[in-house]
BALOBA-1460 file (C-alpha; in Angstrom, 3 decimals):
// residues 117
<rec num="1" residu="m" x="47.236" y="-3.816" z="-40.915"/>
<rec num="2" residu="r" x="46.655" y="-7.247" z="-41.020"/>
<rec num="3" residu="r" x="48.531" y="-7.683" z="-37.954"/>
<rec num="4" residu="w" x="45.914" y="-5.382" z="-36.002"/>
<rec num="5" residu="w" x="42.914" y="-7.619" z="-36.962"/>
<rec num="6" residu="q" x="44.246" y="-10.614" z="-36.173"/>
<rec num="7" residu="g" x="45.501" y="-9.226" z="-32.495"/>
<rec num="8" residu="v" x="41.371" y="-8.078" z="-32.408"/>
<rec num="9" residu="a" x="40.309" y="-11.541" z="-33.055"/>
<rec num="10" residu="l" x="42.837" y="-12.659" z="-30.427"/>
<rec num="11" residu="a" x="41.790" y="-10.527" z="-27.694"/>
<rec num="12" residu="l" x="38.367" y="-11.186" z="-28.651"/>
<rec num="13" residu="a" x="38.653" y="-14.872" z="-28.331"/>
<rec num="14" residu="l" x="40.356" y="-14.532" z="-24.807"/>
<rec num="15" residu="s" x="37.336" y="-12.992" z="-23.556"/>
<rec num="16" residu="v" x="34.905" y="-15.186" z="-24.840"/>
<rec num="17" residu="v" x="36.949" y="-17.831" z="-23.312"/>
<rec num="18" residu="a" x="37.584" y="-16.068" z="-20.322"/>
<rec num="19" residu="a" x="33.673" y="-15.808" z="-19.926"/>
<rec num="20" residu="t" x="32.921" y="-19.212" z="-20.529"/>
<rec num="21" residu="a" x="35.318" y="-20.053" z="-17.927"/>
<rec num="22" residu="r" x="33.231" y="-17.331" z="-15.509"/>
<rec num="23" residu="a" x="29.763" y="-18.750" z="-16.349"/>
<rec num="24" residu="e" x="31.246" y="-22.463" z="-15.545"/>
<rec num="25" residu="d" x="32.368" y="-21.508" z="-12.222"/>
<rec num="26" residu="d" x="28.807" y="-19.587" z="-11.381"/>
<rec num="27" residu="f" x="27.503" y="-22.853" z="-12.438"/>
<rec num="28" residu="l" x="30.143" y="-25.308" z="-10.519"/>
<rec num="29" residu="s" x="29.281" y="-22.425" z="-7.158"/>
<rec num="30" residu="d" x="25.749" y="-22.768" z="-7.379"/>
<rec num="31" residu="l" x="25.715" y="-26.575" z="-8.003"/>
<rec num="32" residu="g" x="27.840" y="-26.875" z="-5.036"/>
<rec num="33" residu="w" x="25.683" y="-24.630" z="-2.758"/>
<rec num="34" residu="g" x="22.504" y="-26.724" z="-4.009"/>
<rec num="35" residu="t" x="24.119" y="-29.758" z="-3.141"/>
<rec num="36" residu="l" x="25.023" y="-28.463" z="0.124"/>
<rec num="37" residu="a" x="21.611" y="-26.971" z="1.122"/>
<rec num="38" residu="v" x="20.063" y="-30.243" z="0.191"/>
<rec num="39" residu="l" x="22.362" y="-32.390" z="2.221"/>
<rec num="40" residu="t" x="21.684" y="-29.981" z="5.277"/>
<rec num="41" residu="n" x="18.146" y="-29.937" z="4.944"/>
<rec num="42" residu="v" x="17.953" y="-33.946" z="5.356"/>
<rec num="43" residu="v" x="18.765" y="-33.547" z="8.834"/>
<rec num="44" residu="y" x="17.909" y="-29.852" z="9.450"/>
<rec num="45" residu="v" x="13.813" y="-30.263" z="8.072"/>
<rec num="46" residu="p" x="13.372" y="-33.419" z="10.654"/>
<rec num="47" residu="a" x="14.883" y="-31.374" z="13.545"/>
<rec num="48" residu="k" x="12.466" y="-28.438" z="12.625"/>
<rec num="49" residu="l" x="9.595" y="-30.283" z="12.057"/>
<rec num="50" residu="a" x="9.936" y="-32.311" z="15.390"/>
<rec num="51" residu="w" x="10.638" y="-28.666" z="16.919"/>
<rec num="52" residu="a" x="7.754" y="-27.465" z="15.567"/>
<rec num="53" residu="g" x="5.419" y="-30.511" z="16.175"/>
<rec num="54" residu="v" x="6.189" y="-30.304" z="20.282"/>
<rec num="55" residu="g" x="5.562" y="-27.059" z="20.213"/>
<rec num="56" residu="g" x="2.100" y="-27.213" z="18.590"/>
<rec num="57" residu="i" x="1.249" y="-30.348" z="20.863"/>
<rec num="58" residu="t" x="2.341" y="-28.031" z="24.072"/>
<rec num="59" residu="g" x="0.421" y="-24.989" z="23.155"/>
<rec num="60" residu="s" x="-2.553" y="-26.578" z="22.618"/>
<rec num="61" residu="l" x="-1.994" y="-28.581" z="25.691"/>
<rec num="62" residu="a" x="-1.360" y="-25.349" z="27.495"/>
<rec num="63" residu="y" x="-4.670" y="-23.609" z="25.733"/>
<rec num="64" residu="l" x="-6.544" y="-26.212" z="27.150"/>
<rec num="65" residu="v" x="-4.813" y="-26.180" z="30.843"/>
<rec num="66" residu="t" x="-5.070" y="-22.313" z="31.062"/>
<rec num="67" residu="l" x="-9.140" y="-23.058" z="29.851"/>
<rec num="68" residu="g" x="-8.483" y="-20.835" z="26.776"/>
<rec num="69" residu="d" x="-5.865" y="-18.456" z="27.327"/>
<rec num="70" residu="a" x="-4.558" y="-17.702" z="24.070"/>
<rec num="71" residu="r" x="-2.226" y="-15.518" z="25.193"/>
<rec num="72" residu="t" x="-0.664" y="-18.342" z="26.601"/>
<rec num="73" residu="a" x="-0.509" y="-20.430" z="23.623"/>
<rec num="74" residu="k" x="0.695" y="-17.730" z="21.759"/>
<rec num="75" residu="r" x="4.179" y="-17.920" z="23.615"/>
<rec num="76" residu="i" x="4.674" y="-21.318" z="23.124"/>
<rec num="77" residu="w" x="3.769" y="-21.399" z="19.315"/>
<rec num="78" residu="q" x="5.663" y="-18.067" z="18.375"/>
<rec num="79" residu="p" x="8.739" y="-19.500" z="19.043"/>
<rec num="80" residu="t" x="8.186" y="-23.229" z="17.816"/>
<rec num="81" residu="l" x="5.884" y="-22.662" z="14.811"/>
<rec num="82" residu="g" x="7.824" y="-19.768" z="13.208"/>
<rec num="83" residu="g" x="10.917" y="-19.368" z="11.666"/>
<rec num="84" residu="t" x="12.885" y="-21.197" z="8.728"/>
<rec num="85" residu="y" x="11.943" y="-24.693" z="7.996"/>
<rec num="86" residu="v" x="14.192" y="-25.054" z="5.056"/>
<rec num="87" residu="l" x="17.724" y="-23.918" z="4.475"/>
<rec num="88" residu="t" x="18.514" y="-22.591" z="1.096"/>
<rec num="89" residu="p" x="21.629" y="-21.198" z="-0.339"/>
<rec num="90" residu="a" x="21.503" y="-17.867" z="0.407"/>
<rec num="91" residu="i" x="20.920" y="-19.121" z="3.903"/>
<rec num="92" residu="l" x="23.755" y="-21.037" z="3.932"/>
<rec num="93" residu="k" x="26.088" y="-18.576" z="2.544"/>
<rec num="94" residu="g" x="24.946" y="-16.178" z="5.175"/>
<rec num="95" residu="e" x="23.249" y="-13.876" z="2.499"/>
<rec num="96" residu="e" x="19.947" y="-13.983" z="4.392"/>
<rec num="97" residu="p" x="19.138" y="-14.904" z="7.831"/>
<rec num="98" residu="l" x="18.364" y="-18.575" z="9.635"/>
<rec num="99" residu="i" x="15.674" y="-18.246" z="12.389"/>
<rec num="100" residu="f" x="15.252" y="-21.370" z="13.786"/>
<rec num="101" residu="s" x="13.319" y="-20.514" z="16.724"/>
<rec num="102" residu="p" x="11.829" y="-16.515" z="16.177"/>
<rec num="103" residu="q" x="11.923" y="-14.454" z="19.746"/>
<rec num="104" residu="e" x="9.343" y="-12.223" z="20.634"/>
<rec num="105" residu="e" x="10.591" y="-9.059" z="22.736"/>
<rec num="106" residu="p" x="8.746" y="-8.935" z="26.274"/>
<rec num="107" residu="p" x="6.232" y="-6.479" z="26.013"/>
<rec num="108" residu="r" x="7.777" y="-3.996" z="28.855"/>
<rec num="109" residu="i" x="10.582" y="-3.509" z="26.579"/>
<rec num="110" residu="r" x="8.728" y="-2.804" z="23.702"/>
<rec num="111" residu="r" x="6.832" y="0.079" z="25.410"/>
<rec num="112" residu="r" x="9.782" y="1.503" z="26.180"/>
<rec num="113" residu="k" x="11.105" y="1.562" z="23.070"/>
<rec num="114" residu="l" x="8.221" y="3.373" z="21.642"/>
<rec num="115" residu="e" x="8.377" y="5.925" z="24.343"/>
<rec num="116" residu="e" x="11.457" y="6.910" z="23.512"/>
<rec num="117" residu="r" x="10.265" y="7.807" z="20.252"/>
C-alpha cells in the first residue's frame, strides 16, 4: 500500500514539473514574439507613417485641385490612411491579417455582387 502512495506522489510531482515546463515555454514563446514585434515595428511604423503622411498630403492636394471633390480625395485617403499601423505578435504569427494598404472594390464589381444575390 505504501508503494502505491509513493507512485501516486511521484506521478503528481512529475505532472507539476511538466506543467511548470509548459508554462515556461509559453512565457519564452510570448517573450520571443513580443521582442520580434518590437523590433519589426522599429522599421514598419515609420514606413507606415510616411506612407500615410504622403497619402494625406496628396489627398488634400487632390481635394483642392478638384475644387472640393471629396470622392477623389477619399480614393487616395482610403488606401493610404487605412490599414494596420502597429504589428502585433498575432499578426506576425499569421493569426490576424496585416493590412498595409486596404483596397476598396470598384463600384461596378460591388453592384454586380449585389445583383447576384
